[in-house]
TORKOL-4160 file (C-alpha; in steps of 0.2 Angstrom, whole numbers, padded with zeros to 4 digits, m for minus):
258
<pt num="1" X="m0122" Y="m0068" Z="0099"/>
<pt num="2" X="m0123" Y="m0083" Z="0110"/>
<pt num="3" X="m0137" Y="m0087" Z="0123"/>
<pt num="4" X="m0134" Y="m0094" Z="0140"/>
<pt num="5" X="m0137" Y="m0113" Z="0140"/>
<pt num="6" X="m0141" Y="m0114" Z="0159"/>
<pt num="7" X="m0159" Y="m0121" Z="0161"/>
<pt num="8" X="m0172" Y="m0107" Z="0160"/>
<pt num="9" X="m0159" Y="m0093" Z="0158"/>
<pt num="10" X="m0157" Y="m0090" Z="0139"/>
<pt num="11" X="m0150" Y="m0073" Z="0142"/>
<pt num="12" X="m0137" Y="m0065" Z="0130"/>
<pt num="13" X="m0119" Y="m0069" Z="0133"/>
<pt num="14" X="m0106" Y="m0056" Z="0133"/>
<pt num="15" X="m0087" Y="m0058" Z="0131"/>
<pt num="16" X="m0074" Y="m0052" Z="0143"/>
<pt num="17" X="m0057" Y="m0058" Z="0137"/>
<pt num="18" X="m0058" Y="m0077" Z="0137"/>
<pt num="19" X="m0074" Y="m0078" Z="0146"/>
<pt num="20" X="m0093" Y="m0077" Z="0141"/>
<pt num="21" X="m0105" Y="m0072" Z="0155"/>
<pt num="22" X="m0124" Y="m0067" Z="0156"/>
<pt num="23" X="m0131" Y="m0055" Z="0169"/>
<pt num="24" X="m0137" Y="m0069" Z="0180"/>
<pt num="25" X="m0119" Y="m0073" Z="0183"/>
<pt num="26" X="m0117" Y="m0089" Z="0173"/>
<pt num="27" X="m0100" Y="m0089" Z="0164"/>
<pt num="28" X="m0091" Y="m0100" Z="0152"/>
<pt num="29" X="m0072" Y="m0100" Z="0148"/>
<pt num="30" X="m0064" Y="m0102" Z="0130"/>
<pt num="31" X="m0053" Y="m0117" Z="0128"/>
<pt num="32" X="m0036" Y="m0115" Z="0122"/>
<pt num="33" X="m0040" Y="m0120" Z="0105"/>
<pt num="34" X="m0054" Y="m0107" Z="0104"/>
<pt num="35" X="m0071" Y="m0116" Z="0107"/>
<pt num="36" X="m0083" Y="m0113" Z="0121"/>
<pt num="37" X="m0091" Y="m0127" Z="0130"/>
<pt num="38" X="m0110" Y="m0123" Z="0134"/>
<pt num="39" X="m0115" Y="m0141" Z="0137"/>
<pt num="40" X="m0125" Y="m0143" Z="0154"/>
<pt num="41" X="m0123" Y="m0158" Z="0165"/>
<pt num="42" X="m0141" Y="m0164" Z="0163"/>
<pt num="43" X="m0139" Y="m0164" Z="0144"/>
<pt num="44" X="m0126" Y="m0178" Z="0144"/>
<pt num="45" X="m0131" Y="m0196" Z="0142"/>
<pt num="46" X="m0113" Y="m0201" Z="0146"/>
<pt num="47" X="m0097" Y="m0194" Z="0153"/>
<pt num="48" X="m0090" Y="m0192" Z="0136"/>
<pt num="49" X="m0105" Y="m0189" Z="0124"/>
<pt num="50" X="m0104" Y="m0189" Z="0105"/>
<pt num="51" X="m0089" Y="m0195" Z="0094"/>
<pt num="52" X="m0074" Y="m0202" Z="0103"/>
<pt num="53" X="m0057" Y="m0195" Z="0100"/>
<pt num="54" X="m0053" Y="m0211" Z="0089"/>
<pt num="55" X="m0068" Y="m0208" Z="0078"/>
<pt num="56" X="m0064" Y="m0189" Z="0076"/>
<pt num="57" X="m0046" Y="m0194" Z="0071"/>
<pt num="58" X="m0052" Y="m0207" Z="0059"/>
<pt num="59" X="m0064" Y="m0196" Z="0051"/>
<pt num="60" X="m0051" Y="m0182" Z="0049"/>
<pt num="61" X="m0039" Y="m0194" Z="0041"/>
<pt num="62" X="m0052" Y="m0200" Z="0029"/>
<pt num="63" X="m0056" Y="m0182" Z="0024"/>
<pt num="64" X="m0038" Y="m0178" Z="0022"/>
<pt num="65" X="m0036" Y="m0192" Z="0009"/>
<pt num="66" X="m0048" Y="m0183" Z="m0003"/>
<pt num="67" X="m0060" Y="m0197" Z="m0004"/>
<pt num="68" X="m0075" Y="m0186" Z="0002"/>
<pt num="69" X="m0070" Y="m0171" Z="m0009"/>
<pt num="70" X="m0084" Y="m0175" Z="m0022"/>
<pt num="71" X="m0097" Y="m0175" Z="m0007"/>
<pt num="72" X="m0091" Y="m0158" Z="m0002"/>
<pt num="73" X="m0092" Y="m0151" Z="m0020"/>
<pt num="74" X="m0110" Y="m0158" Z="m0022"/>
<pt num="75" X="m0115" Y="m0149" Z="m0005"/>
<pt num="76" X="m0106" Y="m0133" Z="m0011"/>
<pt num="77" X="m0115" Y="m0133" Z="m0028"/>
<pt num="78" X="m0132" Y="m0136" Z="m0021"/>
<pt num="79" X="m0130" Y="m0124" Z="m0006"/>
<pt num="80" X="m0123" Y="m0109" Z="m0017"/>
<pt num="81" X="m0118" Y="m0100" Z="m0001"/>
<pt num="82" X="m0111" Y="m0082" Z="m0002"/>
<pt num="83" X="m0099" Y="m0072" Z="0008"/>
<pt num="84" X="m0113" Y="m0062" Z="0017"/>
<pt num="85" X="m0122" Y="m0078" Z="0023"/>
<pt num="86" X="m0122" Y="m0083" Z="0041"/>
<pt num="87" X="m0121" Y="m0102" Z="0042"/>
<pt num="88" X="m0124" Y="m0114" Z="0056"/>
<pt num="89" X="m0119" Y="m0132" Z="0055"/>
<pt num="90" X="m0128" Y="m0142" Z="0068"/>
<pt num="91" X="m0119" Y="m0158" Z="0072"/>
<pt num="92" X="m0103" Y="m0151" Z="0064"/>
<pt num="93" X="m0091" Y="m0165" Z="0069"/>
<pt num="94" X="m0073" Y="m0161" Z="0067"/>
<pt num="95" X="m0078" Y="m0147" Z="0055"/>
<pt num="96" X="m0073" Y="m0153" Z="0038"/>
<pt num="97" X="m0089" Y="m0147" Z="0029"/>
<pt num="98" X="m0092" Y="m0131" Z="0037"/>
<pt num="99" X="m0074" Y="m0126" Z="0038"/>
<pt num="100" X="m0070" Y="m0130" Z="0020"/>
<pt num="101" X="m0085" Y="m0121" Z="0014"/>
<pt num="102" X="m0081" Y="m0106" Z="0024"/>
<pt num="103" X="m0064" Y="m0105" Z="0017"/>
<pt num="104" X="m0071" Y="m0107" Z="m0001"/>
<pt num="105" X="m0084" Y="m0094" Z="0001"/>
<pt num="106" X="m0079" Y="m0082" Z="0016"/>
<pt num="107" X="m0096" Y="m0084" Z="0025"/>
<pt num="108" X="m0098" Y="m0083" Z="0044"/>
<pt num="109" X="m0097" Y="m0100" Z="0050"/>
<pt num="110" X="m0104" Y="m0107" Z="0067"/>
<pt num="111" X="m0103" Y="m0125" Z="0072"/>
<pt num="112" X="m0111" Y="m0135" Z="0086"/>
<pt num="113" X="m0108" Y="m0152" Z="0092"/>
<pt num="114" X="m0110" Y="m0162" Z="0108"/>
<pt num="115" X="m0092" Y="m0170" Z="0106"/>
<pt num="116" X="m0078" Y="m0161" Z="0114"/>
<pt num="117" X="m0064" Y="m0170" Z="0104"/>
<pt num="118" X="m0074" Y="m0166" Z="0088"/>
<pt num="119" X="m0076" Y="m0147" Z="0092"/>
<pt num="120" X="m0058" Y="m0146" Z="0098"/>
<pt num="121" X="m0052" Y="m0153" Z="0082"/>
<pt num="122" X="m0063" Y="m0141" Z="0072"/>
<pt num="123" X="m0057" Y="m0126" Z="0082"/>
<pt num="124" X="m0039" Y="m0130" Z="0079"/>
<pt num="125" X="m0040" Y="m0132" Z="0060"/>
<pt num="126" X="m0053" Y="m0119" Z="0056"/>
<pt num="127" X="m0050" Y="m0105" Z="0069"/>
<pt num="128" X="m0060" Y="m0093" Z="0057"/>
<pt num="129" X="m0076" Y="m0101" Z="0062"/>
<pt num="130" X="m0085" Y="m0101" Z="0079"/>
<pt num="131" X="m0086" Y="m0118" Z="0087"/>
<pt num="132" X="m0097" Y="m0122" Z="0102"/>
<pt num="133" X="m0100" Y="m0138" Z="0112"/>
<pt num="134" X="m0119" Y="m0140" Z="0115"/>
<pt num="135" X="m0133" Y="m0152" Z="0114"/>
<pt num="136" X="m0142" Y="m0147" Z="0098"/>
<pt num="137" X="m0155" Y="m0159" Z="0101"/>
<pt num="138" X="m0161" Y="m0149" Z="0116"/>
<pt num="139" X="m0157" Y="m0131" Z="0112"/>
<pt num="140" X="m0147" Y="m0121" Z="0099"/>
<pt num="141" X="m0138" Y="m0107" Z="0109"/>
<pt num="142" X="m0142" Y="m0093" Z="0097"/>
<pt num="143" X="m0156" Y="m0079" Z="0096"/>
<pt num="144" X="m0171" Y="m0081" Z="0085"/>
<pt num="145" X="m0168" Y="m0079" Z="0066"/>
<pt num="146" X="m0149" Y="m0079" Z="0067"/>
<pt num="147" X="m0145" Y="m0089" Z="0052"/>
<pt num="148" X="m0147" Y="m0087" Z="0033"/>
<pt num="149" X="m0141" Y="m0105" Z="0031"/>
<pt num="150" X="m0143" Y="m0121" Z="0042"/>
<pt num="151" X="m0134" Y="m0137" Z="0038"/>
<pt num="152" X="m0137" Y="m0155" Z="0045"/>
<pt num="153" X="m0124" Y="m0167" Z="0037"/>
<pt num="154" X="m0128" Y="m0185" Z="0042"/>
<pt num="155" X="m0132" Y="m0178" Z="0060"/>
<pt num="156" X="m0147" Y="m0177" Z="0071"/>
<pt num="157" X="m0161" Y="m0164" Z="0066"/>
<pt num="158" X="m0170" Y="m0153" Z="0078"/>
<pt num="159" X="m0184" Y="m0146" Z="0067"/>
<pt num="160" X="m0191" Y="m0134" Z="0080"/>
<pt num="161" X="m0175" Y="m0126" Z="0084"/>
<pt num="162" X="m0170" Y="m0125" Z="0066"/>
<pt num="163" X="m0186" Y="m0116" Z="0063"/>
<pt num="164" X="m0183" Y="m0104" Z="0077"/>
<pt num="165" X="m0165" Y="m0099" Z="0072"/>
<pt num="166" X="m0168" Y="m0098" Z="0053"/>
<pt num="167" X="m0170" Y="m0081" Z="0045"/>
<pt num="168" X="m0186" Y="m0078" Z="0034"/>
<pt num="169" X="m0183" Y="m0087" Z="0018"/>
<pt num="170" X="m0167" Y="m0095" Z="0025"/>
<pt num="171" X="m0160" Y="m0111" Z="0018"/>
<pt num="172" X="m0158" Y="m0128" Z="0026"/>
<pt num="173" X="m0147" Y="m0141" Z="0019"/>
<pt num="174" X="m0149" Y="m0159" Z="0025"/>
<pt num="175" X="m0137" Y="m0173" Z="0020"/>
<pt num="176" X="m0143" Y="m0191" Z="0023"/>
<pt num="177" X="m0133" Y="m0207" Z="0020"/>
<pt num="178" X="m0140" Y="m0214" Z="0004"/>
<pt num="179" X="m0144" Y="m0233" Z="0004"/>
<pt num="180" X="m0128" Y="m0237" Z="m0004"/>
<pt num="181" X="m0117" Y="m0226" Z="0007"/>
<pt num="182" X="m0103" Y="m0237" Z="0015"/>
<pt num="183" X="m0112" Y="m0252" Z="0009"/>
<pt num="184" X="m0096" Y="m0262" Z="0008"/>
<pt num="185" X="m0094" Y="m0259" Z="0027"/>
<pt num="186" X="m0112" Y="m0259" Z="0034"/>
<pt num="187" X="m0123" Y="m0267" Z="0021"/>
<pt num="188" X="m0137" Y="m0259" Z="0011"/>
<pt num="189" X="m0146" Y="m0245" Z="0021"/>
<pt num="190" X="m0164" Y="m0240" Z="0022"/>
<pt num="191" X="m0172" Y="m0230" Z="0007"/>
<pt num="192" X="m0186" Y="m0221" Z="0016"/>
<pt num="193" X="m0175" Y="m0208" Z="0025"/>
<pt num="194" X="m0179" Y="m0195" Z="0012"/>
<pt num="195" X="m0198" Y="m0196" Z="0013"/>
<pt num="196" X="m0197" Y="m0196" Z="0032"/>
<pt num="197" X="m0185" Y="m0181" Z="0032"/>
<pt num="198" X="m0196" Y="m0171" Z="0021"/>
<pt num="199" X="m0211" Y="m0175" Z="0032"/>
<pt num="200" X="m0201" Y="m0170" Z="0048"/>
<pt num="201" X="m0198" Y="m0152" Z="0040"/>
<pt num="202" X="m0215" Y="m0150" Z="0033"/>
<pt num="203" X="m0220" Y="m0137" Z="0046"/>
<pt num="204" X="m0209" Y="m0122" Z="0043"/>
<pt num="205" X="m0199" Y="m0128" Z="0028"/>
<pt num="206" X="m0203" Y="m0131" Z="0010"/>
<pt num="207" X="m0192" Y="m0143" Z="m0001"/>
<pt num="208" X="m0184" Y="m0133" Z="m0015"/>
<pt num="209" X="m0172" Y="m0145" Z="m0022"/>
<pt num="210" X="m0164" Y="m0162" Z="m0020"/>
<pt num="211" X="m0151" Y="m0173" Z="m0028"/>
<pt num="212" X="m0139" Y="m0188" Z="m0024"/>
<pt num="213" X="m0121" Y="m0187" Z="m0025"/>
<pt num="214" X="m0111" Y="m0203" Z="m0025"/>
<pt num="215" X="m0092" Y="m0207" Z="m0027"/>
<pt num="216" X="m0081" Y="m0221" Z="m0023"/>
<pt num="217" X="m0063" Y="m0222" Z="m0017"/>
<pt num="218" X="m0049" Y="m0236" Z="m0016"/>
<pt num="219" X="m0044" Y="m0235" Z="0003"/>
<pt num="220" X="m0030" Y="m0244" Z="0011"/>
<pt num="221" X="m0032" Y="m0255" Z="0026"/>
<pt num="222" X="m0028" Y="m0241" Z="0039"/>
<pt num="223" X="m0041" Y="m0229" Z="0031"/>
<pt num="224" X="m0054" Y="m0243" Z="0031"/>
<pt num="225" X="m0050" Y="m0246" Z="0049"/>
<pt num="226" X="m0052" Y="m0227" Z="0052"/>
<pt num="227" X="m0069" Y="m0228" Z="0044"/>
<pt num="228" X="m0075" Y="m0242" Z="0054"/>
<pt num="229" X="m0073" Y="m0231" Z="0070"/>
<pt num="230" X="m0086" Y="m0219" Z="0063"/>
<pt num="231" X="m0099" Y="m0233" Z="0059"/>
<pt num="232" X="m0112" Y="m0240" Z="0071"/>
<pt num="233" X="m0111" Y="m0259" Z="0070"/>
<pt num="234" X="m0100" Y="m0262" Z="0055"/>
<pt num="235" X="m0104" Y="m0277" Z="0045"/>
<pt num="236" X="m0087" Y="m0285" Z="0046"/>
<pt num="237" X="m0076" Y="m0289" Z="0062"/>
<pt num="238" X="m0061" Y="m0296" Z="0055"/>
<pt num="239" X="m0045" Y="m0286" Z="0052"/>
<pt num="240" X="m0047" Y="m0272" Z="0039"/>
<pt num="241" X="m0041" Y="m0274" Z="0022"/>
<pt num="242" X="m0039" Y="m0262" Z="0007"/>
<pt num="243" X="m0055" Y="m0261" Z="m0003"/>
<pt num="244" X="m0065" Y="m0249" Z="m0014"/>
<pt num="245" X="m0079" Y="m0240" Z="m0004"/>
<pt num="246" X="m0094" Y="m0231" Z="m0009"/>
<pt num="247" X="m0099" Y="m0214" Z="m0002"/>
<pt num="248" X="m0116" Y="m0208" Z="m0006"/>
<pt num="249" X="m0127" Y="m0194" Z="0001"/>
<pt num="250" X="m0145" Y="m0188" Z="m0002"/>
<pt num="251" X="m0145" Y="m0169" Z="m0002"/>
<pt num="252" X="m0161" Y="m0160" Z="0002"/>
<pt num="253" X="m0162" Y="m0141" Z="0001"/>
<pt num="254" X="m0176" Y="m0133" Z="0010"/>
<pt num="255" X="m0182" Y="m0115" Z="0011"/>
<pt num="256" X="m0190" Y="m0108" Z="0027"/>
<pt num="257" X="m0208" Y="m0102" Z="0026"/>
<pt num="258" X="m0210" Y="m0085" Z="0033"/>
């Protein structure tokens, strides 16, 4: 079930054909690709918030090379999802992680992102999941205790909303860029993210496990250029060249505290 995202409404949305509506008369249409846009005008910081179409396409092509497959495997192993799980990916991007895991496991997948190009790409490739455009930093348009698993993979984290929608003893998987992630393109990252994230979720969640998954791939010049589109302030500005690039994530698995 989805909730109306209009300010101070939050009533359940019911489906009638290709439209969702609440009893206050607010309505939202399904896009041709199958997603629903619940983003409200006041929740936008720009006319096109989130990932651009170029960034979405570049990330999709990167995933399609198989370079990030070991990261997906590491997430799947730690998460240990089952077919009866109901999973929310907050900041789902173009859907690679949620969609791939849902196909492996058969769970019920729900993805939220603020970027229309990202959610549109996700809906086209992974129609078996539900995809929503919304601002997860403000409000997750789902009832309390809806999900047995939450995921935030290199995305923003709304700890209060995560607590609200997590089922008792639900799991939360947070993936953070490790210090050496993409270091060839953006330099060495900060090494205090894990401690700060554990502190962020100290109220409502308990750390159950953590590990780091790292891989490297030889990328051609076009894939390196694609990757640059996904990076904030890349280290180099000269034309892209083929290179070996490191991919590394710190994975934190939390349990919700009833």
